[in-house]
C-alpha positions as CSV (number, residue, x, y, z in Angstrom):
1,M,64.3,-74.6,-8.3
2,A,67.5,-75.5,-6.1
3,N,67.8,-73.2,-3.1
4,N,71.2,-71.8,-3.1
5,F,71.0,-69.8,0.5
6,K,73.0,-70.9,4.0
7,E,70.3,-72.7,6.0
8,A,69.8,-70.2,8.8
9,S,71.3,-72.1,12.3
10,V,69.6,-72.4,15.6
11,E,72.4,-69.6,17.4
12,E,71.7,-67.3,14.2
13,I,67.4,-67.6,14.9
14,N,68.4,-66.5,18.5
15,Q,70.4,-63.8,17.6
16,V,67.7,-62.9,14.6
17,M,65.2,-62.9,16.8
18,Q,67.2,-60.6,19.5
19,Q,68.0,-58.0,17.4
20,A,64.3,-57.5,16.5
21,Q,63.4,-57.6,19.6
22,T,65.8,-54.2,20.3
23,A,64.6,-52.7,17.2
24,F,60.4,-53.6,18.1
25,E,61.5,-51.1,21.5
26,A,63.0,-48.6,19.3
27,Y,60.0,-49.0,16.1
28,Q,57.9,-47.9,19.2
29,K,59.4,-44.4,19.1
30,T,58.9,-43.4,15.7
31,S,55.6,-41.1,15.0
32,V,52.3,-42.5,12.4
33,E,52.8,-40.8,10.2
34,E,56.9,-41.7,9.7
35,K,55.6,-45.2,9.8
36,S,53.0,-44.6,7.8
37,I,55.9,-43.7,4.7
38,F,57.7,-46.4,5.9
39,L,54.9,-48.5,4.5
40,E,54.5,-46.4,1.2
41,T,58.0,-45.9,1.2
42,I,58.4,-50.1,0.5
43,A,56.0,-50.0,-2.3
44,N,57.4,-47.7,-3.8
45,E,60.9,-49.5,-3.7
46,I,59.4,-52.4,-5.1
47,E,57.9,-51.3,-7.5
48,A,61.5,-49.8,-8.1
49,L,62.6,-53.0,-8.5
50,G,60.5,-53.5,-12.1
51,D,60.4,-56.6,-14.5
52,E,63.1,-58.1,-12.6
53,L,61.3,-59.1,-9.8
54,L,58.4,-60.7,-12.2
55,L,60.5,-62.1,-14.2
56,K,62.7,-63.8,-11.9
57,A,58.8,-64.4,-9.7
58,S,58.1,-66.2,-12.8
59,E,60.9,-68.4,-13.2
60,E,60.7,-69.7,-10.0
61,T,56.7,-70.6,-9.5
62,N,55.7,-71.3,-13.3
63,L,53.0,-68.4,-12.6
64,P,52.4,-66.1,-15.9
65,L,53.6,-62.5,-15.7
66,P,49.9,-61.0,-15.6
67,R,49.2,-62.7,-12.5
68,L,52.4,-61.1,-11.4
69,T,52.0,-58.4,-12.0
70,G,48.1,-58.3,-10.6
71,E,49.8,-59.9,-7.7
72,R,52.8,-57.2,-7.1
73,A,49.9,-54.3,-7.4
74,R,48.1,-56.2,-4.5
75,T,50.6,-55.9,-3.0
76,T,51.7,-52.4,-2.7
77,G,48.0,-51.5,-2.4
78,Q,47.9,-53.5,1.0
79,L,51.4,-51.5,2.3
80,R,49.6,-48.6,1.5
81,M,46.4,-49.2,2.6
82,F,47.9,-49.8,6.1
83,A,49.3,-46.1,5.5
84,G,46.1,-44.4,5.1
85,M,44.9,-46.8,7.9
86,L,47.8,-45.3,10.7
87,R,47.3,-41.8,9.3
88,E,42.9,-42.2,9.8
89,G,43.9,-43.9,13.6
90,S,40.6,-45.4,14.7
91,W,41.4,-48.5,14.6
92,V,43.9,-48.5,18.3
93,E,40.1,-48.4,18.7
94,A,41.1,-45.7,22.1
95,S,37.7,-45.5,24.3
96,I,38.5,-42.9,27.3
97,D,35.7,-43.4,29.9
98,T,37.0,-39.9,32.5
99,A,36.5,-39.9,36.5
100,L,33.5,-39.9,38.1
101,P,34.8,-39.4,41.9
102,D,31.6,-39.2,43.0
103,R,30.0,-41.5,42.3
104,Q,28.1,-43.4,45.4
105,P,28.2,-46.0,45.9
106,L,31.8,-45.8,44.5
107,P,34.2,-43.3,42.9
108,R,35.2,-44.3,38.9
109,P,38.8,-43.8,38.6
110,D,39.8,-42.7,34.9
111,L,40.2,-45.7,32.4
112,R,41.8,-45.4,29.0
113,K,42.2,-48.0,26.9
114,M,44.2,-48.8,23.0
115,L,45.8,-51.3,21.1
116,V,49.2,-51.9,21.7
117,P,51.7,-54.4,19.4
118,L,52.7,-57.5,21.0
119,G,56.2,-57.5,20.2
120,P,58.7,-59.5,17.3
121,V,56.4,-61.5,14.5
122,V,58.0,-64.2,12.6
123,V,56.0,-64.5,8.8
124,F,56.2,-67.4,6.9
125,G,56.5,-66.7,3.6
126,A,53.6,-68.5,1.1
127,S,54.3,-70.7,-1.5
128,N,51.5,-70.2,-4.0
129,F,51.7,-66.2,-3.0
130,P,55.3,-65.0,-3.9
131,F,54.3,-61.2,-3.1
132,A,50.8,-60.5,-1.4
133,Y,51.4,-63.6,1.1
134,S,55.3,-63.5,1.6
135,T,58.1,-61.2,2.5
136,A,56.0,-58.0,2.2
137,G,52.7,-59.4,2.4
138,G,49.7,-58.6,4.3
139,D,51.5,-60.2,7.6
140,T,54.2,-58.6,6.8
141,A,52.3,-55.1,6.4
142,S,49.6,-55.3,9.4
143,A,52.2,-56.3,12.0
144,L,54.2,-53.1,11.1
145,A,51.5,-50.6,10.6
146,G,50.7,-52.3,14.7
147,G,54.3,-51.4,15.8
148,C,55.9,-55.1,15.6
149,S,59.2,-56.3,15.0
150,V,58.9,-58.5,11.6
151,V,61.4,-61.6,10.8
152,V,60.2,-63.0,7.5
153,K,61.2,-67.1,6.9
154,A,61.6,-67.2,3.3
155,H,59.7,-69.8,1.2
156,P,62.7,-72.2,0.0
157,A,60.6,-72.7,-3.7
158,H,61.2,-68.8,-4.8
159,A,63.8,-67.8,-2.1
160,E,65.2,-65.5,-4.6
161,T,61.9,-63.5,-5.0
162,S,61.6,-63.0,-1.7
163,E,65.8,-62.0,-1.9
164,L,64.7,-59.2,-4.6
165,V,61.6,-57.9,-2.3
166,Y,64.0,-57.9,1.0
167,S,66.3,-56.0,-0.6
168,A,63.3,-53.4,-1.6
169,I,62.9,-52.8,2.4
170,K,66.3,-52.8,3.3
171,K,65.9,-49.5,1.3
172,A,63.0,-48.2,2.5
173,I,64.7,-49.2,6.2
174,A,67.3,-46.8,5.3
175,T,65.5,-44.6,3.4
176,C,63.0,-44.2,6.1
177,N,66.4,-43.9,8.7
178,M,63.7,-46.8,10.7
179,P,65.6,-48.9,13.2
180,E,67.9,-51.2,10.9
181,H,66.5,-55.3,12.5
182,I,62.9,-53.8,11.4
183,F,62.9,-56.4,9.4
184,Q,64.9,-59.4,8.8
185,H,65.0,-62.3,6.6
186,V,65.7,-65.3,7.0
187,H,66.4,-69.2,5.0
188,G,65.3,-72.8,5.3
189,T,64.2,-75.6,4.5
190,S,64.1,-78.0,7.6
191,F,61.9,-78.0,10.5
192,E,64.4,-76.8,12.8
193,S,64.6,-73.5,11.7
194,G,60.9,-73.1,12.1
195,K,60.7,-74.4,15.7
196,A,63.6,-72.3,16.3
197,L,61.7,-69.1,14.8
198,V,58.6,-70.2,16.9
199,Q,60.9,-70.9,20.6
200,A,62.9,-68.3,20.5
201,D,62.4,-66.2,23.6
202,D,61.2,-62.8,21.9
203,T,59.1,-63.9,19.5
204,A,55.7,-62.7,20.1
205,A,53.6,-63.6,17.8
206,V,53.5,-65.8,14.3
207,G,52.0,-65.6,10.6
208,F,51.8,-68.5,9.0
209,T,49.7,-69.4,5.6
210,G,49.9,-73.1,3.6
211,S,49.0,-76.5,4.3
212,T,47.3,-77.8,7.7
213,G,50.1,-80.1,8.4
214,G,52.3,-77.3,8.6
215,G,50.0,-75.0,10.6
216,L,49.4,-77.7,13.7
217,A,53.0,-78.2,13.4
218,L,53.8,-74.4,13.9
219,L,51.0,-74.0,16.5
220,K,52.9,-77.4,18.5
221,Y,55.7,-75.4,19.0
222,A,54.0,-72.4,20.3
223,S,52.3,-74.5,22.8
224,E,55.5,-76.1,24.4
225,R,56.7,-72.7,24.8
226,K,57.4,-71.9,28.6
227,K,55.4,-69.3,27.4
228,P,53.0,-69.5,25.0
229,I,53.0,-67.0,21.5
230,P,49.1,-66.6,19.8
231,V,49.5,-68.5,16.2
232,F,47.3,-67.0,13.4
233,S,47.8,-69.9,10.7
234,E,45.7,-69.8,7.9
235,M,45.1,-73.3,6.3
236,G,43.1,-75.5,4.3
237,S,40.0,-75.1,3.4
238,T,37.5,-77.3,0.3
239,N,35.3,-73.3,0.3
240,P,31.5,-75.0,-0.3
241,V,30.2,-74.3,-2.9
242,V,25.8,-74.8,-3.0
243,F,23.6,-74.5,-6.4
244,L,19.7,-74.7,-5.7
245,P,17.6,-75.8,-8.1
246,D,15.9,-72.6,-9.2
247,T,19.4,-70.9,-10.6
248,L,20.6,-74.7,-11.8
249,N,17.1,-74.9,-14.0
250,K,17.3,-71.4,-15.8
251,N,21.1,-71.3,-15.6
252,A,23.2,-74.1,-16.1
253,A,25.8,-73.4,-19.3
254,E,26.3,-69.5,-17.2
255,L,27.4,-71.5,-14.5
256,A,28.9,-74.0,-15.2
257,A,31.3,-71.7,-17.2
258,Q,31.8,-69.8,-14.4
259,Y,32.3,-72.7,-12.4
260,T,34.8,-73.7,-14.8
261,G,37.3,-70.8,-14.8
262,S,37.1,-70.2,-10.9
263,I,38.6,-74.0,-10.2
264,T,41.2,-74.3,-13.2
265,L,41.6,-70.4,-12.3
266,G,45.9,-70.0,-11.2
267,V,46.0,-74.0,-11.7
268,G,43.7,-74.5,-8.8
269,Q,46.7,-73.4,-6.4
270,F,43.9,-70.9,-4.5
271,C,42.7,-71.0,-0.7
272,T,39.8,-70.0,-1.6
273,N,39.2,-72.7,-4.6
274,P,36.3,-74.1,-4.8
275,G,36.7,-77.8,-4.1
276,L,33.2,-79.0,-2.8
277,M,30.3,-78.2,-4.8
278,L,26.5,-79.4,-3.3
279,A,23.1,-79.7,-5.0
280,I,19.7,-81.4,-5.1
281,E,19.2,-83.7,-8.0
282,S,17.4,-82.1,-10.0
283,E,17.3,-82.1,-14.6
284,G,18.9,-79.0,-13.9
285,L,21.3,-80.7,-12.1
286,H,22.3,-82.3,-15.2
287,H,22.6,-80.3,-17.2
288,F,25.2,-78.1,-15.0
289,I,27.3,-81.5,-14.5
290,S,27.2,-81.8,-18.6
291,A,28.6,-78.3,-19.5
292,L,31.2,-78.1,-16.5
293,G,32.6,-81.5,-17.6
294,A,32.5,-80.0,-21.4
295,G,34.5,-77.0,-19.6
296,I,37.0,-78.7,-18.0
297,E,37.7,-80.9,-20.8
298,A,38.7,-78.2,-22.8
299,V,41.0,-77.2,-20.6
300,K,44.7,-77.1,-20.9
301,P,47.2,-78.7,-18.1
302,A,49.5,-76.2,-17.1
303,K,52.1,-76.1,-14.2
304,M,51.5,-75.6,-10.8
305,L,54.2,-74.1,-8.3
306,H,56.1,-77.1,-7.6
307,A,57.4,-80.4,-7.9
308,G,56.0,-81.0,-4.7
309,I,53.0,-79.8,-4.5
310,H,52.0,-81.5,-7.7
311,T,53.3,-84.4,-6.6
312,A,51.1,-83.7,-3.3
313,Y,48.0,-83.1,-6.3
314,E,48.5,-86.4,-7.9
315,K,48.1,-88.4,-5.1
316,K,45.7,-86.8,-3.6
317,S,43.1,-86.1,-7.0
318,A,44.1,-90.1,-7.4
319,A,43.1,-91.2,-3.8
320,A,39.4,-89.4,-4.1
321,L,38.8,-91.1,-7.2
322,E,39.6,-94.2,-6.3
323,Q,37.3,-94.1,-3.8
324,A,33.9,-96.5,-4.1
325,G,31.6,-94.5,-5.2
326,V,33.3,-91.7,-6.4
327,T,33.0,-91.3,-10.5
328,E,34.6,-88.7,-12.2
329,I,33.0,-86.0,-14.5
330,R,35.5,-84.9,-17.2
331,K,39.3,-84.5,-17.3
332,S,41.7,-82.0,-19.4
333,A,41.4,-84.3,-22.5
334,T,45.2,-83.3,-23.3
335,A,47.5,-85.2,-21.8
336,A,49.7,-83.1,-19.0
337,A,53.7,-83.0,-18.9
338,D,56.5,-82.0,-16.8
339,I,54.9,-80.3,-13.9
340,E,51.5,-79.9,-15.1
341,A,48.3,-80.7,-13.4
342,R,45.3,-82.0,-15.5
343,P,42.5,-80.9,-13.9
344,V,39.5,-82.9,-13.4
345,V,36.0,-82.6,-12.0
346,A,34.0,-85.6,-10.0
347,S,30.4,-86.3,-8.5
348,V,29.3,-89.0,-5.5
349,S,26.0,-89.2,-3.3
350,A,25.7,-87.6,-0.5
351,E,25.5,-90.9,2.0
352,T,28.9,-91.7,0.0
353,F,30.0,-88.6,1.1
354,L,28.7,-88.8,4.7
355,Q,30.9,-91.8,5.4
356,N,33.8,-91.5,3.9
357,P,36.0,-89.0,5.6
358,L,38.4,-88.5,2.9
359,L,36.6,-87.0,0.8
360,H,36.2,-84.3,3.2
361,E,39.9,-83.3,2.3
362,E,41.3,-80.3,0.0
363,V,42.8,-81.3,-2.9
364,F,45.1,-79.3,-4.1
365,G,44.6,-78.2,-7.5
366,P,42.5,-78.0,-10.6
367,Y,40.0,-80.4,-8.8
368,S,36.2,-80.4,-7.4
369,L,33.6,-82.8,-6.3
370,M,30.0,-82.4,-6.9
371,V,27.7,-84.0,-3.8
372,I,24.9,-85.1,-5.1
373,C,21.9,-84.6,-2.7
374,R,18.4,-85.5,-2.7
375,D,17.3,-82.8,-1.2
376,E,17.3,-80.2,1.0
377,Q,17.7,-82.2,4.3
378,E,20.4,-83.8,3.0
379,L,22.0,-81.0,1.6
380,I,22.1,-79.5,5.1
381,K,23.4,-82.3,6.7
382,I,26.4,-82.4,4.6
383,L,27.4,-78.9,5.4
384,K,27.2,-80.0,9.0
385,S,29.1,-82.1,7.8
386,V,32.4,-80.2,6.4
387,S,35.5,-78.7,9.0
388,G,35.4,-74.8,9.7
389,Q,36.4,-72.8,6.0
390,L,37.5,-69.9,4.4
391,T,34.4,-69.6,2.0
392,T,31.0,-71.2,1.2
393,T,29.0,-69.5,-1.2
394,V,25.3,-70.0,-2.5
395,M,24.1,-69.7,-6.2
396,G,20.7,-69.1,-6.6
397,T,17.8,-67.4,-7.9
398,D,15.4,-64.7,-5.7
399,D,13.2,-67.7,-5.4
400,D,15.9,-70.1,-4.4
401,F,17.0,-67.8,-1.4
402,A,13.4,-67.9,-0.4
403,S,12.6,-70.2,-0.4
404,H,16.2,-72.0,1.7
405,P,16.2,-70.1,5.0
406,L,17.3,-72.6,6.5
407,L,19.8,-73.4,4.5
408,L,21.4,-69.4,4.4
409,Q,21.5,-68.9,8.8
410,L,23.6,-72.3,8.4
411,L,26.7,-70.6,5.7
412,P,27.6,-67.8,8.2
413,T,28.6,-70.3,11.6
414,I,30.8,-73.0,9.2
415,A,33.0,-70.2,7.0
416,G,34.4,-67.3,7.2
417,R,33.7,-65.0,4.7
418,V,29.9,-66.0,2.6
419,L,29.1,-65.1,-1.3
420,F,26.5,-64.8,-2.9
421,N,26.4,-65.7,-6.7
422,G,29.5,-65.0,-7.1
423,V,32.8,-67.2,-7.0
424,P,35.4,-67.9,-4.2
425,T,38.0,-67.1,-6.1
426,G,39.6,-63.7,-5.7
427,V,39.5,-62.2,-2.6
428,E,39.9,-58.0,-2.4
429,V,41.6,-56.1,-0.2
430,C,40.2,-54.0,2.4
431,A,38.4,-53.7,5.7
432,S,35.4,-55.0,4.8
433,M,37.0,-58.9,4.1
434,V,37.5,-61.0,6.6
435,H,39.9,-63.8,5.0
436,G,39.5,-66.5,7.6
437,G,37.4,-69.1,9.5
438,P,36.3,-71.5,12.0
439,F,39.3,-74.6,12.3
440,P,41.4,-76.1,10.5
441,A,40.7,-73.4,8.1
442,T,42.6,-71.0,10.3
443,T,43.7,-71.7,14.2
444,D,42.2,-68.4,15.5
445,S,38.3,-67.4,13.8
446,R,37.7,-64.2,15.3
447,F,40.5,-62.6,12.3
448,T,41.3,-62.3,8.8
449,A,44.7,-62.4,7.4
450,V,43.5,-59.7,4.3
451,G,42.8,-56.0,4.7
452,T,42.9,-53.8,7.1
453,N,41.6,-55.8,10.7
454,A,44.5,-57.9,10.1
455,V,46.5,-55.6,12.2
456,K,44.4,-57.0,15.3
457,R,46.5,-60.7,15.3
458,W,49.4,-58.2,16.3
459,V,47.9,-56.3,18.8
460,R,46.7,-56.7,22.2
461,P,44.5,-54.2,24.6
462,V,46.1,-51.6,27.4
463,S,44.5,-49.4,30.0
464,F,45.6,-47.0,32.0
465,Q,44.5,-45.9,35.0
466,N,44.8,-42.5,36.6
467,C,47.8,-42.3,34.5
468,P,48.7,-38.2,34.4
469,D,47.6,-36.9,30.5
470,A,51.4,-36.1,30.0
471,L,52.4,-39.9,30.0
472,L,49.7,-41.0,28.1
473,P,50.0,-42.3,24.6
474,L,49.2,-39.4,22.1
475,A,45.8,-42.2,21.3
476,L,44.6,-41.5,24.9
477,R,45.9,-37.8,25.9
478,Q,42.7,-35.8,26.5
479,A,43.1,-32.7,23.7
480,N,43.2,-35.8,21.1
481,P,46.3,-34.4,19.7
482,L,45.7,-36.8,17.0
483,G,42.4,-35.8,15.7
484,I,41.4,-39.5,15.5
485,W,37.9,-40.8,16.7
486,R,37.6,-41.7,20.1
487,L,34.7,-43.9,22.7
488,F,34.6,-40.7,25.0
489,D,32.4,-41.4,28.3
490,G,30.4,-43.9,25.6
491,E,30.0,-41.4,22.2
492,W,31.7,-41.5,19.9
493,K,33.8,-37.8,19.5
494,K,35.8,-36.9,17.4
């Protein structure tokens, strides 16, 4: 679909970012309750758009209405989740160490620390999640909750959807009497617009979900600034899944059905898609491969998000299948049309996989590669060879887990989320979720893009020493007017 929106110029982007800085300063005077109501009002206004929003998103992305209905609920749910986080209050990590004037040999001053917002945040909308990772998605919700202003660059693949969500946010701004430019929205398809947003003097941080190339480009732009800023890019991941021997021998057919669904869910267009499978040679593995192949063959091709993603899938999957030693297990029996993708699974020996870096790369779409290992040592070698991941999964019985302690010990070192007996597709939005991982899954493995802890990307700690009580932020005042949990002289108190 053609994008009919005007591309923002560098001059316009600089003006937008200046406005964002002014709004950020005004937003600091907004109370916790006012911010909470603002986030809830955005959620209400998005829901008030009704079917118009869902139909437009489906038209632009080829995603089915049930998927989009669920994603809209996730989007409004996380806005309300952050409102609840603000009201609870402990996210600011307030800590107080009161003065010890008589301490010997040196007295201790009164010290009080909390998290404060960085400033204007630039968010790049994601192609594969037109709601949850785009205009009013997790980056925007967490940044607004953290006290930052936000500028979103709409993804050109669903620009009209982004405009509709923007209209909902503008209504919420007016209803809640928020600073006019606390949230702004721009369009751009060129590298220049993205570079200008990152390098504008007033930009304080960047959020991105997309390709490795795109994420690294933004990181480079940020590093070239006179004053570097953090870039939180969530990029590629093959999400390796380990199938242990006992569970394959006992549950091959069930596991194959489960992973047929996961590999092809959403036409494979999830950053947590299981693109790499690992197992030790066994009879159970052969049963699993046979059943998985039959399952994949029965899945009909479906349209991908847009022509660019489809072209990339066709190119990268073909290149992987053409590599020496790679065997195609099965692909969808139905021929693909237009921008439809045919699901495909393949296999390769561990030895060949280790020698061919191309096979380590993500193929974004309904594709997965099974790496067949001779023993546990070779399997561990494969895991150590893969780059940082968003997820890694282990499928096994209790006997499997008891028999492979070294393997289990390795898994948390390569990924931000370790799953047991499940599928990586599906990310719960809650305080305990980590959607991040070692480079190149993300540019900073210390943070998550999903859940309440996502707010910590947009804040920094500040310590106040011997500050008069009346001048302190409310979270640090002696009487605790917000009633939040604080670490007070080494003890958690409310």
